[in-house]
C-alpha positions, 0 to 999 in steps of 0.5 A, spaced: 566 583 423 562 589 419 563 590 412 562 596 408 559 595 401 557 600 395 552 599 391 548 603 385 541 603 385 536 607 380 530 610 383 525 615 380 522 620 384 517 625 382 518 632 383 513 637 387 510 640 380 509 633 378 506 631 384 501 637 384 499 635 377 497 628 379 493 630 385 489 635 381 488 630 375 484 626 380 479 632 382 473 633 378 471 639 375 466 641 379 470 641 385 476 645 382 474 651 385 474 648 392 481 646 391 483 652 388 480 656 394 484 651 399 490 653 396 489 661 396 487 660 403 494 656 405 499 660 400 499 668 401 503 669 395 497 666 391 491 671 389 485 671 385 485 675 379 479 680 379 482 686 376 479 689 369 482 685 363 487 692 362 490 692 369 491 684 369 494 685 362 499 690 365 500 686 371 502 680 367 507 684 363 510 687 369 511 680 372 514 677 366 519 682 366 521 680 373 521 673 371 514 670 374 510 668 369 503 668 370 498 662 370 491 662 369 486 657 368 481 656 362 475 658 366 470 659 360 468 665 364 470 672 365 476 673 370 474 679 372 467 677 374 464 681 379 462 679 386 455 678 385 456 673 379 461 669 384 456 669 389 450 667 385 455 661 382 457 659 389 450 659 391 448 655 386 453 650 387 452 650 394 444 648 393 446 643 388 451 639 392 447 639 399 445 632 401 439 629 405 440 626 412 444 620 412 440 614 414 443 614 421 441 621 422 434 620 420 433 614 425 437 618 431 432 624 430 426 619 430 429 616 437 429 623 440 422 623 439 421 616 444 420 617 451 426 613 453 430 614 459 438 615 459 439 607 459 434 606 453 437 612 449 444 609 449 442 602 447 438 605 442 444 610 439 448 603 439 443 599 435 442 605 430 450 605 429 450 598 428 445 598 422 448 597 416 447 601 409 441 596 407 437 597 413 439 591 417 442 589 424 447 584 422 450 583 429 447 578 434 444 581 440 449 578 445 454 581 441 451 588 442 450 586 449 458 585 450 459 591 446 455 596 451 458 592 457 465 594 454 464 601 451 459 604 455 460 600 462 453 598 462 450 591 465 444 589 461 440 583 458 438 581 451 431 582 453 432 590 454 436 591 447 430 587 444 425 591 447 429 598 444 430 594 437 422 593 437 421 600 438 426 602 432 423 597 428 417 601 428 421 607 425 421 609 417 423 607 413 418 600 414 423 594 415 429 598 418 433 594 424 431 587 421 435 582 423 434 578 416 430 578 410 424 574 413 423 579 419 424 585 414 418 583 410 414 581 416 415 588 419 413 592 413 407 587 412 405 588 419 406 596 419 400 597 415 395 590 416 389 589 412 384 584 413 384 582 406 385 575 404 391 576 400 395 580 406 393 574 410 396 569 405 402 573 404 403 573 412 402 566 412 407 565 406 413 569 409 412 565 416 410 558 414 413 557 407 419 563 407 424 558 404 420 555 399 418 563 397 425 565 396 426 559 391 420 560 388 417 553 389 410 555 388 407 548 388 410 547 395 407 553 398 400 551 394 400 544 397 402 546 404 397 552 405 392 548 401 391 554 397 385 553 392 385 559 389 391 561 384 389 568 383 389 569 391 396 566 391 398 571 385 395 577 389 399 575 395 406 574 392 405 580 388 404 584 395 410 581 397 414 583 391 412 590 392 416 590 399 423 593 399 428 588 401 433 593 402 429 599 406 435 603 408 439 603 401 434 608 398 436 613 403 443 611 404 444 612 396 440 619 396 445 621 402 451 619 398 450 621 391 452 627 388 449 630 382 453 628 376 456 634 373 460 633 367 467 634 366 467 634 358 462 636 353 462 633 346 457 636 341 456 635 333 457 641 329 456 640 321 458 632 322 464 634 326 465 632 333 467 638 338 470 637 345 470 642 350 471 642 358 465 644 362 464 651 363 465 651 371 468 657 373 476 656 375 478 662 378 484 666 374 490 666 379 496 670 379 502 671 384 501 677 389 504 684 388 507 685 395 510 678 395 513 680 388 515 686 390 518 683 397 523 679 393 525 684 388 527 689 394 531 684 397 536 684 391 537 691 392 537 691 400 543 690 404 543 682 405 546 683 412 539 684 415 537 677 418 530 678 419 529 681 412 533 675 409 528 670 412 522 674 410 525 674 403 526 667 403 519 665 405 517 670 400 521 666 395 518 659 397 511 661 397 512 664 390 515 658 387 509 654 390 504 659 387 507 658 380 507 650 381 500 650 383 498 655 377 502 651 372 499 645 374 492 648 373 494 650 366 497 643 365 491 639 368 486 643 363 491 641 357 491 634 359 484 633 361 482 636 354 487 631 350 485 625 354 478 626 352 479 628 345 483 621 344 477 617 347 473 621 342 477 619 336 478 612 339 470 611 340 468 616 334 463 611 331 459 611 338 459 619 339 456 620 332 450 615 333 451 613 341 449 606 339 452 600 344 454 596 338 458 602 336 462 602 342 469 599 341 473 595 346 478 599 349 483 599 354 487 605 358 493 603 355 490 605 348 489 612 350 495 612 354 499 611 347 495 616 344 496 622 348 504 619 350 502 619 357 503 613 363 497 608 364 497 610 371 496 618 369 490 616 364 487 612 370 487 618 374 484 622 369 478 617 368 476 616 375 470 620 377 470 624 371 464 624 366 462 627 359 455 630 356 453 628 349 447 630 346 443 624 348 446 624 356 451 623 361 456 618 361 462 616 366 468 616 362 469 608 365 463 607 360 468 607 354 473 602 357 470 595 355 473 588 354 473 585 347 468 579 345 470 575 338 464 575 333 462 569 329 464 573 323 471 574 326 471 581 328 470 584 335 465 588 339 465 591 346 462 586 352 457 592 353 454 590 346 453 582 349 450 585 356 445 589 352 443 583 348 443 578 354 438 584 357 434 584 351 433 576 351 431 576 358 426 581 357 423 578 352 423 571 355 416 567 357 417 568 365 413 562 366 419 558 363 425 563 363 431 561 359 437 558 363 444 560 361 445 555 356 439 557 352 441 564 353 448 562 350 445 559 344 441 565 343 447 569 343 450 565 338 445 566 333 446 573 334 453 572 332 456 572 339 459 565 340 460 566 348 460 560 353 455 559 358 460 561 364 461 568 360 453 569 360 453 567 367 458 572 369 455 578 365 448 576 368 451 577 375 454 583 373 447 586 370 444 584 377 439 579 374 437 573 377 438 565 375 432 562 371 429 559 377 428 566 381 426 569 374 420 565 374 413 568 375 406 565 375 
């Protein structure tokens, strides 16, 4: 038997205007012009205001009388900037944002230079597609064979795949296409062979004593290879350590990275901190005159005309969307500025001197309470944003850190503790590097009573190896 039940539930739904603002808050300042250009292309009721200031003021006054209030982004450049200036800005941005070929693209270019038949070329393309960002082929050749059989309907042998892989391993950067660290280092050594004793010994170490080398068990290497000259061993180890363990990472990073464009500028003037948005040109926007006129004329016409009524409805929707977007752009600028001003107030001492020990522990909630907004909104604002100061550019996430209690009962940012760990490790005797317990004891002497496991966690976050792997001859 079916039953009907009534229930009341409360749910919060974001308005289209709010959703528009949330999306814009995540956009970095350098990408805002591109985002606005997308909106201009999709909404015919929206246009860039390129009139003279006098014409723009007259138009704004007229549209305000019609009930359509103009929105204009705070662009720090004249809204009537000429076409030549706009072209120069666009050309500069395009030049700065251009990125080099990816690792895969560079390898494919080199593959085309080989004299391969169609079958070998397909194998090579598949192998290159399987090389990861570090430059390694992590899959077994048997798996490659199975994939080629499934995707290319090719019946091939492992030996064929290995033959093509050997040719790829001759590409630049040296060491590319290796199936492990040992093979990667040996490829690099063999690509530029020398008859020097140090080069020969380095090859022996990698082929016969690789495990001992990775664990820095130099005594075992000396004993197994019967090395009588400690200087020769040192030269061979230095030769190995100069090799690149991740040959693809530098190319991958160059292809993926963008120039760091600050969204905010913080300067000191007469002992006071000044906060401003960066001077990226955000076009001034307005609603298109013809659409405003279309809506105005509809109110005077006979509304029995169906086609005219549909056109007026379309115009109204587009005008409303244009207004929402312009208002969201204005609110974005206002919200970003408020957030950065709150961060500067909370981290005032750091911005005055830019010293790590002046960085206070701070979480997103503190900034959210300071500006009266939700934590999730602050998180969106902080994401992918940076600030330029007198001493450099910092990502906004830099200012959000955990608190560490000091011996005096106060609190410092964990970033200060990390810097202390780095300093201790830099100054240690590399022949007898400090264990984590010793580092914890030295930190305690500096007033940072942290546990050994905390030292280990921060050391790993700093990408510093354990004491055994920091040991040198």
